[in-house]
C-alpha angles and dihedrals in degrees: 000000000000118000119253127251091250093051094049093046095046090053095047091047095059104038115105117260096191119138127004098284113125097183091119086073096060107128091009103067136012132203126192112232126229115262096235098068105228098200093050093052089042090058090052093050093046093049088060096047130094098193122018138176124204109199121209093003095179108203090342093251098132095045090047090056093062114105096226133018122204122253091264114036123169128179130190130205134169106198110083098219089052092046089057093046094047090048092055091046102040106034094071087054092055098257123132117223117210122196105226132171092226092239127113132305105052109218094246136095125253115282093008098141138042092201132034119184138178137175116210098343116195091214132015119208098195097182091053091048090052090046097054094043121094118235104277091023125129143222114215120185144158110210141185110254134213123308092002112181088353093150085072096037091053093043088064102030104028127236112341124219119258095252089057092046092050096047115122093027113170091228088060090050090053092050093047094048091050091048088058091053099261126131114227107224098172133024124166133159135190138183112224134194119246125185129193112202099188138014091251089065090053093050092047093049093050092047091051101039092050098177095062093075106008113220092012116179129165091234092051093054102025093123094053092042093053090049089050092048090053090049093052091047093054103030105029131240120004108242124212135157129238119206121212134178133190119214133183120182129177131209111230116245 
């Protein structure tokens, strides 16, 4: 027998959403991965670095999966539960975790790092990135692109205006990087299929990725969630599309 709406929602409402580990969704949701393989390239970049900074590291899971960290490795994170989790995970590997509010200025000196990296940053302070990079250093990042998972966002919030749908466009990232004095040497984007197999997966996702539907609560969206549950039960997985782009920018020197 399939589980009821109330059972699925109650479970997803209480499970921990600490860190950036989505393993709870195994068997309940799927997301196609970008073809470039961010973590593999990240490992290559870090292996050649002497001093590196990982911005908005989350729980440190991505950084911890890299084969070799540079001699000096620093990670920042703003959310206290993630700071604690990243510290437990990364300190044994030799990385220092710094609690940072993710607002300028970064708590580092000019030209402190030859590599700055970030996976799915919520905000990107390009001038600060340029400031802490050494001449010849690079910023390497995979980011969420425009209108990502908007099939789900608009199911709950209704049609969004064009300026909201276009936010986080890779062309804007290029322009902002260049305005900060960096040279963009690589920029690629892809649209990737995502499937939610039950309403619990939807609730967990929205609790974890809090900027998708700001202020999301089950009670606030119970009517739409129940409708979506019924749709999944009768029509199969709810399909959305994530957008991702990879950007690499160098500081002249």
